C-alpha positions as CSV (number, residue, x, y, z in Angstrom):
1,M,0.0,0.0,0.0
2,K,2.8,2.4,0.9
3,E,4.6,1.6,-2.5
4,I,1.3,2.5,-4.3
5,L,1.0,5.8,-2.5
6,S,4.6,6.7,-3.0
7,K,4.3,6.1,-6.7
8,K,1.1,8.2,-6.7
9,Y,2.9,11.1,-5.0
10,L,5.9,10.7,-7.3
11,T,3.6,10.9,-10.3
12,L,2.0,14.0,-8.9
13,I,5.5,15.6,-8.2
14,I,6.6,14.8,-11.7
15,C,3.5,16.4,-13.1
16,F,4.2,19.5,-11.1
17,L,7.8,19.6,-12.4
18,L,6.7,19.3,-16.1
19,I,4.2,22.2,-15.6
20,T,6.9,24.2,-13.8
21,A,9.4,23.7,-16.6
22,N,6.8,24.8,-19.2
23,L,6.0,27.9,-17.2
24,I,9.5,28.9,-16.8
25,I,10.0,28.9,-20.5
26,F,6.8,30.1,-21.8
27,V,5.3,32.4,-19.1
28,Q,6.9,35.3,-21.1
29,I,4.7,34.7,-24.1
30,K,1.8,36.5,-22.5
31,N,3.7,39.7,-23.5
32,H,4.3,38.7,-27.0
33,T,2.6,40.2,-30.0
34,F,0.9,38.5,-33.0
35,C,3.4,37.4,-35.6
36,N,2.8,38.9,-39.2
37,L,3.5,35.4,-40.7
38,D,0.1,33.6,-40.9
39,D,-1.4,35.3,-37.8
40,P,-3.2,37.7,-39.9
41,V,-4.7,34.9,-41.9
42,Y,-5.7,33.0,-38.8
43,V,-6.8,35.8,-36.5
44,T,-6.0,39.5,-37.0
45,Q,-7.3,39.9,-40.4
46,N,-9.8,37.0,-40.4
47,L,-13.3,38.5,-40.3
48,H,-14.8,35.0,-39.7
49,I,-12.8,34.6,-36.5
50,Q,-13.6,38.1,-35.4
51,S,-17.4,37.7,-35.8
52,G,-17.4,34.7,-33.4
53,L,-19.2,31.4,-33.1
54,T,-22.2,32.0,-35.3
55,L,-24.0,29.5,-37.3
56,K,-22.6,31.1,-40.5
57,N,-19.1,30.9,-39.3
58,I,-19.4,27.3,-38.0
59,N,-20.5,26.5,-41.6
60,W,-17.6,28.4,-43.0
61,A,-15.2,26.4,-40.8
62,F,-16.4,23.1,-42.0
63,T,-16.5,24.1,-45.7
64,T,-13.6,26.3,-46.2
65,T,-10.0,25.4,-47.5
66,Y,-8.8,28.8,-46.5
67,A,-5.1,28.9,-45.5
68,Y,-4.7,25.7,-47.5
69,F,-5.9,23.5,-44.8
70,W,-9.2,21.8,-43.9
71,H,-9.1,22.1,-40.1
72,P,-12.5,23.2,-38.8
73,L,-11.7,22.4,-35.1
74,T,-8.7,24.8,-35.3
75,W,-11.0,27.6,-36.7
76,L,-13.7,27.0,-34.0
77,S,-11.1,27.1,-31.3
78,L,-9.8,30.5,-32.5
79,M,-13.4,31.8,-32.7
80,M,-13.9,30.9,-29.1
81,D,-10.5,32.6,-28.2
82,Y,-11.7,35.7,-29.9
83,G,-15.0,35.6,-27.9
84,F,-12.9,35.7,-24.7
85,Y,-9.9,37.8,-25.6
86,G,-10.7,39.8,-28.6
87,L,-7.5,40.8,-30.4
88,N,-5.5,40.5,-27.3
89,P,-2.6,38.2,-28.3
90,A,-2.0,37.1,-24.6
91,G,-5.1,34.9,-24.5
92,Y,-4.3,33.0,-27.8
93,H,-0.7,32.4,-26.5
94,I,-1.9,31.3,-23.1
95,M,-4.3,28.8,-24.7
96,N,-1.5,27.4,-27.0
97,L,0.5,26.9,-23.7
98,V,-2.5,25.2,-22.0
99,F,-2.7,22.6,-24.8
100,H,1.0,22.0,-24.9
101,M,1.0,21.4,-21.1
102,A,-1.9,19.1,-21.3
103,S,-0.2,17.1,-24.0
104,T,3.0,17.0,-21.9
105,I,1.2,15.5,-19.0
106,L,-0.8,13.0,-21.1
107,L,2.4,11.8,-22.7
108,F,4.1,11.2,-19.3
109,L,0.9,9.3,-17.9
110,I,0.5,7.2,-21.1
111,F,4.1,6.1,-21.2
112,R,4.1,5.4,-17.5
113,R,1.1,3.2,-17.9
114,M,2.4,1.4,-21.0
115,T,5.9,0.8,-19.8
116,N,5.4,0.7,-16.0
117,T,8.5,3.1,-15.6
118,I,8.4,6.4,-14.1
119,W,11.7,8.1,-14.8
120,Q,12.1,7.1,-18.4
121,S,8.5,8.3,-19.1
122,A,9.1,11.5,-17.2
123,L,12.2,12.3,-19.1
124,V,10.4,11.7,-22.5
125,A,7.8,14.0,-21.5
126,M,10.2,16.6,-20.2
127,L,12.1,16.6,-23.5
128,F,8.9,17.0,-25.3
129,A,7.9,19.9,-23.1
130,I,11.1,21.8,-23.1
131,H,13.0,21.1,-26.3
132,P,13.9,24.3,-28.3
133,L,12.6,22.8,-31.6
134,H,9.2,22.6,-30.0
135,V,9.1,26.3,-29.0
136,E,7.7,27.4,-32.4
137,S,4.5,25.3,-32.1
138,V,3.7,26.8,-28.7
139,V,4.6,30.5,-29.2
140,W,3.1,31.0,-32.8
141,V,-0.7,31.6,-32.6
142,A,-1.1,30.3,-36.1
143,E,0.3,27.0,-34.9
144,R,-2.9,26.3,-32.8
145,K,-3.4,23.5,-35.2
146,D,-0.2,21.8,-33.9
147,V,-0.8,22.0,-30.3
148,L,-4.6,21.2,-30.6
149,S,-4.1,18.2,-32.9
150,T,-1.3,16.9,-30.7
151,F,-3.6,17.1,-27.7
152,F,-6.1,14.9,-29.5
153,W,-3.1,12.6,-30.7
154,M,-2.4,12.0,-26.9
155,L,-6.0,11.4,-26.1
156,T,-6.2,8.9,-29.0
157,M,-3.1,7.1,-27.8
158,G,-4.3,7.0,-24.3
159,A,-7.7,5.6,-25.3
160,Y,-5.8,3.0,-27.4
161,V,-3.8,1.9,-24.3
162,I,-7.0,1.4,-22.3
163,Y,-8.5,-0.5,-25.2
164,S,-5.5,-2.8,-25.6
165,E,-5.8,-3.8,-22.0
166,R,-9.4,-4.9,-22.4
167,P,-10.8,-4.5,-26.0
168,G,-14.4,-3.6,-26.5
169,L,-16.6,-1.6,-28.9
170,G,-17.1,1.3,-26.6
171,R,-13.4,1.8,-26.0
172,Y,-12.7,1.5,-29.8
173,V,-15.4,4.2,-30.4
174,L,-13.6,6.5,-28.1
175,I,-10.4,6.0,-30.1
176,M,-12.2,6.8,-33.3
177,V,-13.8,10.0,-31.8
178,F,-10.4,11.4,-30.4
179,F,-8.7,10.4,-33.7
180,T,-11.4,12.1,-35.8
181,L,-11.2,15.4,-33.7
182,G,-7.5,15.4,-34.1
183,L,-7.7,15.1,-37.9
184,M,-10.1,17.9,-37.8
185,A,-7.5,20.1,-36.1
186,K,-4.6,19.1,-38.4
187,P,-4.1,16.3,-40.9
188,M,-0.7,15.6,-39.4
189,L,-2.5,12.8,-37.4
190,V,-2.8,10.6,-40.5
191,T,0.3,8.7,-39.3
192,L,-1.2,7.8,-35.9
193,P,-2.5,4.3,-36.9
194,F,1.0,3.4,-38.0
195,V,2.4,4.5,-34.5
196,L,-0.3,2.4,-32.8
197,L,1.0,-0.5,-34.6
198,L,4.6,0.3,-33.4
199,L,3.2,0.4,-29.8
200,D,1.7,-2.9,-30.3
201,Y,5.2,-4.2,-30.7
202,W,6.5,-2.3,-27.8
203,P,5.7,-1.5,-25.1
204,L,2.2,-3.0,-25.3
205,K,3.6,-6.4,-26.5
206,R,0.5,-7.2,-28.4
207,L,2.4,-7.9,-31.7
208,R,4.5,-11.0,-32.8
209,L,6.2,-10.7,-36.1
210,Y,7.0,-14.4,-36.3
211,K,5.3,-17.3,-34.7
212,T,8.7,-18.7,-33.4
213,M,10.2,-15.4,-32.5
214,P,11.1,-15.2,-28.9
215,E,9.6,-12.4,-26.9
216,P,11.9,-9.5,-26.2
217,E,12.1,-10.4,-22.4
218,E,13.2,-13.9,-23.2
219,A,16.0,-12.8,-25.6
220,K,17.1,-10.1,-23.1
221,A,17.0,-12.6,-20.3
222,K,19.2,-15.0,-22.2
223,C,21.7,-12.3,-23.0
224,I,21.9,-11.2,-19.4
225,D,22.3,-14.8,-18.3
226,N,25.2,-15.4,-20.7
227,K,26.9,-12.3,-19.2
228,L,26.4,-13.5,-15.7
229,K,27.9,-16.9,-16.5
230,K,31.0,-15.3,-17.8
231,Q,31.3,-13.1,-14.7
232,K,30.4,-16.0,-12.3
233,K,28.9,-13.4,-10.0
234,H,25.7,-12.0,-8.9
235,D,23.9,-15.2,-8.0
236,K,20.8,-13.4,-7.0
237,L,20.5,-11.7,-10.4
238,R,21.1,-15.0,-12.2
239,N,18.3,-16.7,-10.3
240,K,16.0,-13.8,-11.1
241,V,16.7,-14.1,-14.9
242,K,16.1,-17.9,-14.7
243,Q,12.8,-17.2,-13.1
244,E,11.9,-14.8,-15.9
245,Q,12.9,-17.4,-18.4
246,Q,10.6,-19.9,-16.9
247,D,7.8,-17.3,-16.8
248,V,8.4,-16.6,-20.5
249,S,8.4,-20.3,-21.5
250,T,5.1,-21.0,-19.7
251,R,3.3,-17.8,-20.9
252,K,0.5,-18.6,-23.2
253,V,0.4,-16.6,-26.5
254,D,-2.8,-15.1,-27.7
255,K,-3.2,-16.4,-31.2
256,R,-5.3,-13.4,-32.3
257,V,-2.5,-11.0,-31.6
258,T,-0.7,-11.4,-35.0
259,I,0.3,-8.6,-37.2
260,G,-2.6,-9.4,-39.6
261,Y,-5.1,-9.2,-36.8
262,L,-3.7,-5.9,-35.4
263,I,-3.7,-4.4,-39.0
264,K,-7.4,-5.5,-39.5
265,E,-8.2,-4.0,-36.1
266,K,-7.1,-0.6,-37.3
267,V,-8.7,-0.6,-40.7
268,P,-11.3,2.0,-39.6
269,L,-8.5,4.2,-38.4
270,F,-6.5,3.7,-41.7
271,I,-9.7,4.6,-43.7
272,L,-10.1,7.8,-41.7
273,A,-6.5,8.6,-42.2
274,F,-6.7,8.0,-46.1
275,L,-9.8,10.1,-46.4
276,F,-8.4,13.0,-44.4
277,A,-5.0,12.7,-46.3
278,G,-7.0,13.2,-49.5
279,V,-8.9,16.2,-48.2
280,A,-5.5,17.7,-47.0
281,I,-4.0,17.3,-50.6
282,Y,-7.1,18.8,-52.1
283,A,-7.1,21.7,-49.7
284,Q,-3.5,22.5,-50.4
285,Q,-4.0,22.3,-54.2
286,V,-7.3,24.5,-54.1
287,G,-6.9,26.7,-51.2
288,S,-3.2,27.5,-51.3
289,A,-2.0,30.9,-52.2
290,E,1.2,29.2,-53.3
291,S,1.2,26.3,-55.8
292,T,1.9,22.8,-54.6
293,N,5.5,21.6,-55.1
294,Q,6.6,25.1,-56.0
295,G,8.1,24.0,-59.2
296,Y,10.9,22.2,-57.4
297,P,11.9,18.9,-59.3
298,L,11.1,15.7,-57.6
299,Q,14.9,14.8,-57.4
300,L,15.6,18.1,-55.4
301,R,12.6,17.5,-53.1
302,I,13.8,13.9,-52.3
303,A,17.3,15.2,-51.7
304,N,16.1,17.9,-49.4
305,A,13.8,15.4,-47.4
306,L,16.8,13.0,-46.9
307,I,19.1,15.8,-45.7
308,S,16.1,17.1,-43.4
309,Y,15.9,13.8,-41.6
310,M,19.5,14.2,-40.6
311,L,19.4,17.9,-39.8
312,Y,16.4,17.5,-37.5
313,I,18.4,14.9,-35.5
314,F,21.3,17.2,-35.5
315,K,19.2,20.2,-34.3
316,M,17.7,17.9,-31.7
317,L,21.2,17.3,-30.3
318,W,22.6,20.7,-30.9
319,P,19.6,23.2,-31.0
320,V,21.3,26.3,-32.1
321,N,20.6,28.8,-35.0
322,L,16.9,27.8,-35.0
323,T,14.7,30.2,-36.9
324,V,11.2,30.7,-38.2
325,F,12.1,30.1,-41.8
326,Y,14.7,28.0,-43.5
327,P,14.9,28.9,-47.3
328,F,14.8,26.0,-49.7
329,P,18.2,25.6,-51.4
330,G,18.6,26.1,-55.0
331,A,20.8,23.1,-55.4
332,I,22.0,20.2,-53.1
333,P,25.4,18.5,-53.4
334,L,25.0,14.9,-54.3
335,W,27.3,13.8,-51.6
336,Q,25.1,15.4,-48.9
337,S,21.9,13.7,-50.1
338,F,23.7,10.4,-50.8
339,G,25.4,10.5,-47.4
340,S,22.1,11.1,-45.6
341,A,20.5,8.2,-47.5
342,L,23.3,6.0,-46.6
343,I,23.2,6.9,-42.8
344,I,19.5,6.4,-42.8
345,I,19.8,3.0,-44.4
346,I,22.7,1.8,-42.1
347,A,20.8,3.1,-39.0
348,T,17.6,1.4,-40.0
349,L,19.4,-2.0,-40.6
350,F,21.3,-1.7,-37.4
351,I,18.0,-0.9,-35.4
352,V,16.0,-3.7,-37.1
353,R,18.7,-6.1,-36.1
354,A,19.0,-4.9,-32.6
355,S,15.3,-4.6,-32.0
356,M,14.8,-8.2,-30.9
357,L,16.8,-7.5,-27.8
358,K,15.9,-3.8,-27.5
359,P,12.5,-3.3,-29.2
360,Y,12.2,0.4,-28.2
361,L,14.9,1.1,-30.8
362,A,12.7,0.2,-33.6
363,V,9.6,1.9,-32.1
364,G,11.5,5.1,-31.6
365,W,13.2,5.2,-35.0
366,F,10.2,4.3,-37.1
367,W,8.1,6.6,-35.1
368,Y,10.5,9.5,-36.1
369,I,10.9,8.4,-39.7
370,G,7.1,7.6,-40.3
371,T,5.6,10.7,-38.6
372,L,7.8,13.1,-40.5
373,V,6.6,11.7,-43.9
374,P,3.6,14.1,-44.4
375,V,5.8,17.1,-43.8
376,I,9.3,16.0,-45.0
377,G,8.8,17.9,-48.3
378,I,8.1,15.3,-51.0
379,M,4.9,17.2,-51.4
380,Q,6.3,20.7,-51.2
381,V,4.0,23.6,-50.1
382,G,6.0,26.8,-49.8
383,N,9.6,27.8,-50.1
384,H,10.9,26.4,-46.8
385,A,13.3,23.5,-46.7
386,M,12.3,22.4,-43.2
387,A,10.5,23.9,-40.2
388,D,11.1,23.4,-36.4
389,R,7.3,22.9,-35.9
390,Y,7.4,19.7,-38.0
391,T,9.3,17.9,-35.2
392,Y,6.6,18.5,-32.6
393,I,5.3,14.8,-32.7
394,P,8.2,13.1,-34.5
395,L,10.8,13.9,-31.9
396,I,8.9,11.8,-29.4
397,G,10.1,8.8,-31.2
398,M,13.8,9.9,-30.9
399,F,13.3,10.8,-27.2
400,V,11.9,7.3,-26.5
401,L,15.0,5.8,-28.4
402,I,17.6,7.9,-26.5
403,I,16.1,7.7,-23.0
404,W,15.6,4.0,-23.0
405,G,18.8,3.4,-24.7
406,I,20.7,5.4,-22.1
407,S,18.9,3.6,-19.4
408,D,20.0,0.3,-20.7
409,L,23.6,1.5,-21.3
410,A,23.6,2.7,-17.7
411,K,22.7,-0.7,-16.5
412,M,25.3,-2.4,-18.7
413,W,28.1,-0.1,-17.6
414,R,27.0,0.1,-14.1
415,F,26.7,3.9,-13.9
416,S,25.6,5.1,-10.5
417,S,22.1,6.5,-10.4
418,S,23.4,9.7,-8.9
419,L,25.7,10.2,-11.9
420,L,22.9,9.6,-14.4
421,S,20.5,11.9,-12.4
422,G,23.1,14.7,-12.5
423,F,23.7,14.3,-16.2
424,S,19.9,14.4,-16.7
425,V,19.5,17.6,-14.6
426,M,22.3,19.3,-16.6
427,V,20.7,18.4,-19.9
428,V,17.2,19.5,-18.8
429,T,18.6,22.8,-17.3
430,A,20.5,23.6,-20.6
431,L,17.5,22.9,-22.8
432,I,15.3,25.2,-20.6
433,I,17.7,28.0,-20.9
434,I,18.0,27.7,-24.7
435,S,14.2,27.3,-25.1
436,W,13.6,30.3,-22.9
437,K,15.9,32.4,-25.2
438,Q,14.2,30.9,-28.3
439,A,10.8,31.7,-27.1
440,A,12.1,35.4,-26.4
441,L,12.9,35.7,-30.1
442,W,9.1,35.6,-30.8
443,Q,8.5,38.7,-28.7
444,N,7.7,40.8,-31.8
445,D,8.3,40.7,-35.6
446,I,11.4,42.9,-35.5
447,I,13.3,40.6,-33.2
448,L,12.1,37.5,-34.9
449,Y,13.1,38.4,-38.5
450,E,16.4,40.3,-37.5
451,H,17.5,36.9,-35.9
452,A,16.3,35.0,-39.0
453,L,18.7,37.2,-41.1
454,K,21.5,36.6,-38.8
455,V,21.3,32.7,-38.8
456,T,20.4,32.1,-42.4
457,S,21.4,33.4,-45.9
458,G,19.1,34.2,-48.9
459,N,16.2,34.4,-46.6
460,Y,13.7,36.4,-48.8
461,L,10.8,35.8,-46.4
462,A,12.7,37.3,-43.4
463,H,13.5,40.4,-45.5
464,N,9.8,40.7,-46.7
465,N,8.2,40.3,-43.3
466,L,10.7,42.5,-41.6
467,G,10.0,45.1,-44.2
468,A,6.2,44.8,-43.5
469,A,6.8,45.1,-39.7
470,L,9.0,48.3,-40.2
471,Y,6.2,49.7,-42.5
472,E,3.7,49.2,-39.6
473,L,6.2,51.4,-37.4
474,G,6.3,54.1,-40.1
475,K,9.9,53.3,-41.1
476,N,9.1,53.4,-44.8
477,E,12.6,53.7,-46.2
478,E,13.9,50.8,-44.1
479,A,11.0,48.8,-45.1
480,L,11.5,49.5,-48.8
481,F,15.1,48.3,-48.5
482,H,14.1,45.0,-47.2
483,H,11.4,44.4,-49.8
484,E,13.9,45.2,-52.5
485,E,16.2,42.7,-50.9
486,A,13.4,40.1,-50.9
487,L,12.8,40.7,-54.6
488,R,16.6,40.5,-55.3
489,I,16.7,37.1,-53.7
490,N,13.3,35.8,-55.1
491,P,11.9,37.9,-57.9
492,A,8.8,35.6,-57.8
493,S,7.8,36.7,-54.3
494,F,4.4,38.1,-54.7
495,Q,4.1,39.1,-51.1
496,A,7.2,41.4,-51.5
497,H,5.7,43.0,-54.6
498,F,2.5,43.6,-52.7
499,N,4.1,45.0,-49.6
500,M,6.3,47.3,-51.7
501,A,3.2,48.4,-53.5
502,N,1.6,49.3,-50.2
503,I,4.5,51.5,-49.2
504,L,4.6,53.2,-52.6
505,A,0.9,53.8,-52.5
506,F,1.2,55.4,-49.1
507,Q,3.9,57.7,-50.4
508,G,1.6,58.8,-53.2
509,K,3.7,57.0,-56.0
510,R,0.5,55.6,-57.5
511,T,2.0,54.5,-60.8
512,E,4.7,52.5,-59.2
513,A,2.3,51.1,-56.7
514,I,0.0,49.9,-59.5
515,Y,2.9,48.2,-61.3
516,H,3.8,46.2,-58.2
517,Y,0.2,45.3,-57.5
518,E,-0.1,44.0,-61.0
519,E,3.2,42.1,-60.7
520,A,1.9,40.4,-57.5
521,I,-1.3,39.4,-59.4
522,K,0.7,38.0,-62.3
523,L,2.6,35.8,-59.9
524,N,-0.6,34.8,-57.9
525,R,-3.8,35.5,-59.9
526,N,-6.0,34.7,-56.9
527,Y,-4.2,37.0,-54.5
528,L,-7.2,38.6,-52.7
529,K,-5.5,41.5,-51.1
530,A,-3.6,42.5,-54.2
531,H,-6.8,42.7,-56.3
532,R,-8.5,44.7,-53.5
533,N,-5.7,47.2,-53.1
534,L,-5.1,47.5,-56.9
535,G,-8.8,48.3,-57.1
536,T,-8.4,51.1,-54.6
537,A,-5.2,52.4,-56.4
538,L,-7.0,52.4,-59.8
539,A,-9.9,54.3,-58.3
540,L,-7.8,57.0,-57.0
541,D,-6.2,57.2,-60.4
542,G,-9.6,57.7,-61.8
543,R,-9.7,54.4,-63.6
544,F,-13.0,53.3,-62.3
545,K,-13.8,50.6,-64.8
546,E,-10.6,48.8,-64.1
547,A,-11.0,49.2,-60.4
548,I,-14.5,47.7,-60.6
549,E,-13.1,44.6,-62.3
550,H,-10.5,44.0,-59.6
551,Y,-13.0,44.5,-56.8
552,K,-15.2,42.0,-58.4
553,K,-12.3,39.6,-58.7
554,A,-11.6,40.0,-55.0
555,I,-15.3,39.3,-54.1
556,D,-15.2,36.1,-56.4
557,I,-12.1,34.9,-54.4
558,D,-13.7,35.7,-51.0
559,G,-17.0,37.4,-50.6
560,S,-17.0,37.7,-46.9
561,D,-15.3,41.1,-46.6
562,P,-17.7,44.0,-46.4
563,T,-15.0,46.6,-47.1
564,T,-14.6,45.2,-50.6
565,F,-18.3,45.6,-51.3
566,Y,-18.2,49.1,-49.9
567,N,-15.2,50.0,-52.1
568,L,-16.9,48.5,-55.1
569,G,-20.0,50.4,-54.4
570,M,-17.9,53.6,-54.2
571,A,-16.3,52.8,-57.6
572,F,-19.7,52.2,-59.1
573,A,-20.9,55.6,-57.7
574,A,-17.9,57.4,-59.1
575,N,-18.5,55.7,-62.5
576,E,-22.2,57.1,-62.2
577,Q,-23.8,53.7,-61.9
578,A,-26.1,54.6,-58.8
579,D,-28.2,51.4,-58.7
580,E,-25.1,49.1,-58.8
581,A,-23.5,51.3,-56.1
582,I,-26.5,50.9,-53.9
583,N,-26.6,47.1,-54.4
584,Q,-23.1,46.8,-53.3
585,F,-23.6,48.9,-50.2
586,K,-26.6,46.7,-49.3
587,E,-24.3,43.7,-49.8
588,A,-21.8,45.1,-47.4
589,L,-24.5,45.9,-44.8
590,N,-25.7,42.3,-45.0
591,I,-22.3,41.2,-43.9
592,K,-21.7,44.0,-41.4
593,P,-24.9,45.8,-40.4
594,D,-23.0,48.2,-38.1
595,F,-21.0,49.9,-40.8
596,P,-21.7,53.7,-40.5
597,E,-19.5,54.7,-43.4
598,V,-21.6,52.6,-45.8
599,Y,-24.8,54.3,-44.6
600,N,-23.3,57.7,-45.0
601,D,-22.1,57.1,-48.6
602,M,-25.2,55.2,-49.6
603,G,-27.2,58.3,-48.3
604,K,-25.0,60.5,-50.5
605,V,-25.8,58.4,-53.6
606,F,-29.6,58.6,-52.7
607,A,-29.3,62.4,-52.3
608,M,-27.4,62.9,-55.6
609,H,-30.4,61.1,-57.4
610,G,-33.1,63.1,-55.6
611,R,-34.2,60.3,-53.2
612,I,-34.0,62.6,-50.2
613,D,-36.2,60.6,-47.7
614,E,-34.0,57.5,-48.2
615,A,-30.9,59.6,-47.9
616,I,-32.1,61.1,-44.6
617,G,-32.8,57.6,-43.2
618,C,-29.2,56.5,-44.2
619,F,-27.6,59.5,-42.5
620,R,-29.6,59.0,-39.4
621,K,-28.6,55.4,-39.1
622,A,-24.9,56.4,-39.6
623,L,-25.2,58.8,-36.8
624,W,-27.0,56.3,-34.6
625,L,-24.2,53.9,-35.1
626,K,-21.5,56.6,-34.7
627,P,-22.8,59.7,-33.0
628,D,-19.6,61.7,-33.5
629,F,-19.6,61.1,-37.3
630,S,-19.3,64.7,-38.3
631,A,-19.6,64.0,-42.1
632,A,-22.8,62.1,-41.6
633,R,-24.1,65.1,-39.4
634,R,-23.3,67.6,-42.2
635,N,-24.9,65.4,-44.9
636,L,-28.1,65.0,-42.7
637,D,-28.3,68.7,-42.3
638,T,-27.9,69.4,-46.0
639,A,-30.5,66.7,-46.8
640,M,-33.0,68.1,-44.3
641,K,-32.6,71.6,-45.8
642,S,-33.0,70.2,-49.3
643,R,-36.3,68.5,-48.2
644,L,-37.4,71.7,-46.5
645,I,-36.8,73.8,-49.7
646,S,-38.5,71.3,-51.9
647,S,-41.6,71.3,-49.8
648,I,-42.0,75.1,-49.9
């Protein structure tokens, strides 16, 4: 009884330490701003998020491929955040941290239950919690999909462990529910059924690859016994091993637990994974602002994938020079890709051979290799070669391999527990310090991208986004310099053309601005913001018919922005198409009924065409929504005088 209580208290202490380590690193993020990379898409410029959990927005979440993902649960979670926090970034960051801490605790409890070990499970969870490669997923609001989907990954894995202890329909349904929810947060979970098969092998021990294959405990016991015979010592340990051998020999094997049975058992999960993988590919091809595969040849993508497998391991062991964006290389030396492939093959062969004695090696290695497949870059979206956030789940496999491997080595070499504990504390402390510094880099866009430029070369995205951040601070000349650098490195960067056009338009250089907007649209014909801003620039230049066409195109791409309808109405009005203008104003008000500027300008159009009573109604509505709206007040007074004169 005392032993059970002591384990319970030890588990609680470890959970407390895991939470404390997380807070030490991430408590600072409550003061961080939004990032101008993807956060505008997900929150700050997303009108669906900012109008809350309405039936219309819920329908949008389940039907859109916006941001080249189908992840309705992620959209719904952000809508809920907006309901609580508005546009205060602290709330979104804290929620990301909550999901990360919950996943950390679940990971520890699940491995503790599967392996019946405390310290190995605790260290795996600790490394997951504090590793610098995992900082990006927690501190970046747009990566809500990462922490949310991983939370459901852990719940699915936990439900599977419970099911494996006593299979039943109800428990299997729970697995399916958690798995589906995880896939609805991010399709990264498509590899989870494969990981469950690995867990069947170890540590759940549900899987036998061959009928005559000895169980890992038996092979390990024989190996230990041979060593003891050579040493002719430790009689107590030899007797214990012999007893284990007897237990193994008398253990009855469940004939159902074959690889064929276990694969059939997971067919519903594989079907779900296949369906969601298809949806993910469709969403990337249809919803992406950037074309899938980016024109990179398959040979180059495979070479980059092989090198990335090695680089992720290197950065896991030596986490320095981490950054938000790693540019895709223009060329890769043959020796690098060939060398990486050779290392992967040799490591795989060695691990397969050693897995009979140490099954955790195979589980950890194939967990890492397999879960990286969806994001390793064979199907390339974007210009990044790799990304820290992609290691969020895969590195768990490497942590398992390393922690259990060190534990076995320590037993073999008879390291003292105090020495091993001291080393573990040193590693954990070092990682906490590095992660704290890494999280600090995400404080704001200026710090983030200046660091990216220091640790990478040819980083057009860092130049472009730093320029955008400087523009927000009113530093136009510095911003232009960085956009010019971005275009020098990557002339096909439509974002850099767009951002440069915004600065030029602000400076009144309308002709140059129009040129860059048009270049951005040539590179990405469905660039919503470029069509919208080009329409505005053309309207200011008096080219109303052209402006109307670009506003219409923007609405075709996304008809949820009331401002675009408003601007289109203004262009129709300037082009003396009053009825069309009024129709567009009404469309804007259908989306956003509390839009005083629309009421004011619609009233002006009514007044210009002699519809004074309708004009007065519009001006009054504008003033009701915005009592200090001086323009609407003047327009109302003029309309009232006009009606009075006409009635005399």
